[in-house]
N, C-alpha and C positions, 0 to 999 in steps of 0.2 A: 504494500500500500504506500503511495507517495507520502512524503512528509517534508516538513520545513525544518531548516537548521540555520542558526544565526551566529555570527561572530562579530566582534567589535575591534576597533583600533583607536588609538589616541595619538595626537600629534606631538612633535617635539616640544611644543609650548605648553602642553598639559602639565599641571603642577607636579604630578607624580613622575612624569618623564623628565622634567627639569631636575628633580632630585636624583633620578637615575643617572642622568648625563653628568652631573657634578661628581657623583660617586665614582663613576667609571673614568672620568678624566683624572681623578686623583690616583686611581689604580694605574692608569697608563703612565703617569709621571713618575710614580714610585718605581714601576718596573723598568722604565727607560733608564733610570739612574742606578737602579739596584735590582737586577733580575731575580734575586732570591728574596725579595721583600715579601713579608706576610702582612696582608691588609684586609681588614673588614671595616668598611667605612659607610656610615649611614648619613643621609642628608634630609633635613626638614626645611621646607620653604613656605613662607607665608607673607603677608603684607609687609614689604620693605625689609624682610629679614631672612637670613640663611643661617641654619645651625648645622655644624659638622660634628659628628660624634663617631667613635669607633676605636679600633685597636690596630696598632701598626708596630711591626718589628722591621726596621730598615736602617741602612747606613745613610740613606738620602735624607736631606732636610729640605722641605719644600715651602714655598710661599702659597699655602693652601687657599688663602683668601683671593689672591690674584688669579689662581687657576679657576676658582669658582666664578669670579667675575667674567673671565674670558668665555666660559661656557654660556653664561646668561647673555652676554653680548652677542655671541654667535647665533643663539636661538632667535634673538630679535627683540628682547626686552630692553629697549634703549630709549624709551620715552617716559617722562615723568608721569604722564596721565595714566600709564598702566599701573601705577602704585607699586611697582616692583621693577626696578631699573638697575642695570649692571653696575653703573658707577656710584650710585648713591645708597644701595641697599646695605644694611648692616650684616656683617658676617662674623659669627662667633664659632670658634673652634674648641671642641672638647675631645680632641683625638688624644689617646694615650697609648702606652705600650701594651702589646699583646700579652695575654695571660701566659705565664711560664708553665702552668699546668696543661694548657692546650698545646703549647709549643713542644713539650717533651713527648707528646703523643704523635706528633707529626714528623719532626726531624729524626733521622736515623744516621748511623755511621755509614751504612750502605744506602745510597740514594734510592736503589730499587725497592728498599723495604719501607719507604716513606709511608706513614700511616695516613688514613683518611682524616681530614680536618674536622669531621663531624659524623654522627650517625645519620641514617635516613635512607630514603629511597628516591631514585631519580628515574624519569621516563623519557624515552625518545620515541618519536612517531613519524611515519611517512606514509603517503598515499600517492598513487599514480594519477590522481584526478587533475593535477597540474604538472607543467613541465619541470617545476622546481620541487616536485614531490611534497607539496604543501596543500592543506585544505583550501578549497577555492574561496570560500566566504572570507576567511582571514586574509588571503592573498589580495583579494579585491579591496577589502577594508583598508589594508596598508597602502595600497597604490593610490586610492582616492586621496588619502592625506598627504602622501609624498608629492603628488601633483598639485594639491592645494597649497602646500608650503612653497613649491616652486613658483606658482602664480603670485603668492604673497611677496616673495623676494624680488621677482621681476618687476612688480608694481606697475604694470602696463595695462593689462586687460581688466584686472580687479584690483582697485587701489585702496580699498577700505579694510582689508583683512588684518587681523591681529593674530598673534602666535597660537593661541589656544584653540583646539578643535577636537572633535570626536566623530567617528564614523561607525556605521553598523550595516551589515549586509545580511539579508535573509534569502536563502536559496531554497528552491524546491528540488527534492531528490526523487528519482523514480524507484520502481520496485527492485531494481538492480543496484541500488545505492549509488547512482551516478547523478550529478547535478544537471538539471535540464533547463532551468530558467532562474532569473532573479525575480523574487517576489517583491522585495522592498529594499530601499536604501534610506538610511537615516544619516543626516549630516548636520552637526551643530558646529558653527564656526564663530569665534569671537570676531567682533568688527568694531569700527569706529562708530560714533554716534551719528544718527541721521536726524533730519528735520522732524519727520514723523515716523512712528512705528510702522504704520501701514505702508508707507513708501519704502522703508527699509526692508520689510519682509518680502515685498514683491521684487525688489531689485536683487536681493540675495538669491532668492529662489530662481529667478530668471538666469542669473549669471552662472549658478551652479549647473543647471540643466543644459544651458546653451554654450557654455565655455569649458567648464571643468570636465563634464562627461564626454564630450567629443574629443577632448585632449587625451583622455584615458583610452578611448577606442582607437585613436590614431597611434598612440605610443605603444599600446599593447594589443596588436591586432588579433592575438589568439583569443581575446575576450570579446571580439566584435559580435560574435553570434549571440551573445547574451544581451546585446543592446540593439538588436535588429528591428525593433518596433513591432514584432509579431505578437509579443505579449506585453501588456502595459505594466511597467514598473511603478510601484507606489513610492513616491518620494515624500519624505518628511524632512524639510529643510528648516533648521532652527525652530522646531515645533513649539518651544515655549514662548517664542516671539523675540524679545530683545536679548542680546548676548554681548553687551559692552563690557561689563565687569567680568573678568576671567583671569586665567593664570593663577599664580600664587595669591593674588589679591582676592580672587573669587573663592578659591578653595585651598586649604593647606595641602602641600604635596610631601610625600614621604618615599624614600627609596624602597623598592620592592613591592609596591602595591598593584602592579600591573602584570602579574606573572602569567596570566592566560593570554593577554595581548602579546607578551614576550615569546610565547611558545606556539600553541596550535589552535588558539581560538576556541577552546572547549572540546576539540576532538582529542581522542586518545585519553591521556590522564596526566596528572601533575602531582609530584611528590610534596609540593608546598613550599619548597625552598626557593627564595629569590636568587637572581644572578648578580645584578649590578652591585658594585662596591666590594666584591669578593675576589681575592686572588685565586689562582687555579688550584691551590692546595685544598680549597673548600670544594668538596665533591658536589655540593649543591649546584655549582656552576660547571666544573670540568666534566663530571660524569653525565650531566644532562646533555652537554655537547657531544660526549662520546657515544651515548645511546642514540642520539639523532644521527650521528655518523654511521652507526651500525644499521639503523632502520632504513636510512636513505639508500645505502649501498645494497641492502638486501632486496628492496623493491626494484631498484634500478637493474639489478642482476636478473630480474624476472622470477625470483623465488615466490613472490606473492604480490597482490594488488595493494595491500594495506597491512601495516604491522605496528605493533606496540612492543617496545623493549623496555624492561625494568631491570635496574641494578640496585643493590642495597649494600650498605656498609655499617661497620661498627667504628666508632671514633678511635683513632690510633692504630687500626688494623689495616694492613695493606690489601689483603685479598678480599674481594667482595663476599658478602654473605650468600649471594646467589644471583643468577640471571634468569629472568622470566620473559617468555615471548608469547604474543598472541597475534595470530595472523587473521583472525576474524573469519576463519573458514575459507580464505582466499589463496591458500598455499597451492603452488603448481607442482609440487613434488610429493612423493609418497612417504612423507615423514610427518609425524604429529608435532605439535608445538614444543613438547618437552624434548623430543629428539633434536629439533632445530636449535633449541636453546643450548644443548650440550655441545653442538658443533660451533655455535657462535662463541661460547666460552673458551674454546680452544683457539679460535681464529683471532679473537680480539683480546689482548692483554688489558684487563680493566683495573689493574693496580694504579693508584693515583699518579705515581711517578711516570709510569708507562704512558698514561693518557697525556700528561703534560708534554712528554717528548714526541709522541705520535702526532699530536695536533699543534705543536709549537706554541703552547699556551703561556710560556714565560716571557712573552713579548708584549709590548704595549699596543694591544689590538682591540681594546674593549670599548673605547668611546663610540666607535661605529655601531656597536651592538645595542646601544642604550635607547634608541628610538626606532620604530617601525619593525621590530621583531629581531630576535637573535637567530631565528631559523629561516631557511628558505632564501637566504641572501647569496650574493655572488662572491665566490672566492676571488681575490685579486691581490696582487703585490703592489704596495704603495710605499712611499718614503715619507716619514713623519718627523717633524721637528719639535724639540723640547728645550725649554729655556730654564737653566738653573738659577738659583738665587744670586749667584755672582755674575750673571749675564752671559754665561757660556751656553752656546747653542749646540746641541748634539742632534744628529740625524740618524734615524733608524729605518732600515729597509725591512718591512715586515709583510707577512701574508695574512690577509684578513679572512675570516670565516672558513678556516681550514676544515672544520667539521662538515662543511657542505661539499667537500670534494668527493668525486666518485672514483677514488683511487683504490678501492678494495673490490670493485665489481668483478674483476677477473679472478681474484682469490676466492670470492664467494662462489662463483660459478664452478671453480675447480673443486672446492670443498664439498659442494652439494651435487656435483655431477650434472650441472645445468649446461646444456649445449647452446 
């Protein structure tokens, strides 16, 4: 029987995402100057204020206030009327040293025996319903906001946009669990004040449907069939009416409050641990990336149409408690999910140090993950610059989104006898 499924995304100017981006910028700077740094950094943003808190063990000393301001500036909070502005907001740091009790459970004489930074379970998911092996509803929700942000920065076709925004996409699935049409799109975007609320609402609705949506169809032609006009999409544009007050002035933002936006939009499962602000010794982050890497390569290899991979850890213990696999009955080979999990366990070393090495996670690669999803992104090599307190600039050549690489497809096919 056909059914509806919904996923949401939030923009880089959403208060929770502002917090995530500041936390991950701090991670990148610590790792740039000290690849062995241990960092768990939380950020709170509200009207005119930023609070940094967390634990750090590092040889590097950073101007955390200036790093936070640069993130806020880059997002676009640069006007006093936003009531949260990069140059004038207060920034309070309560960052202190990492607990020695935790550290002794992680560091080992042999690097390979590095213990997990915490207990817990992490999930990775993949589906072949999109080219990047992500759920379609979330993929569309992200892309709507990516293009909306691009229009805001260009400032040509739509000139009244402010940084905060949210999107939501509802899809109809058929009896074979395949998406067949878009049922509804919800978009709420912060904006400058208008003369009248009625004029404002009509203008925003018209611009979104006539400028933003055609831009998405043009830039992502694979989605053109969902906007062909054969089925009428229900649009809800700024459904509450006015959205002038937004960002950290409208709502307090905290690191780690958008974990479903960050992952699979409600598909698969989530272990509950956030990613941003955590160095890769924290398996909440590194193991979630590793299970996504596994899931994506298994689906890409043709083993199944859809898969969920779970791994679990005990704090201070290197070897996982176990690996679980669920192919939702879509496996193309004559093995049950338990048998598949056993082979996966042999194929992928899931000890924390092995994950760090395999996915090159001790590099400053995290700022790019902090908005528009950690999964389904494009792996690429970039050069990033970081400035120390004494004015020294270092450049690092790094590879982003390594967990999205399809570098294990041949190994998977060989291990499972897939031709």
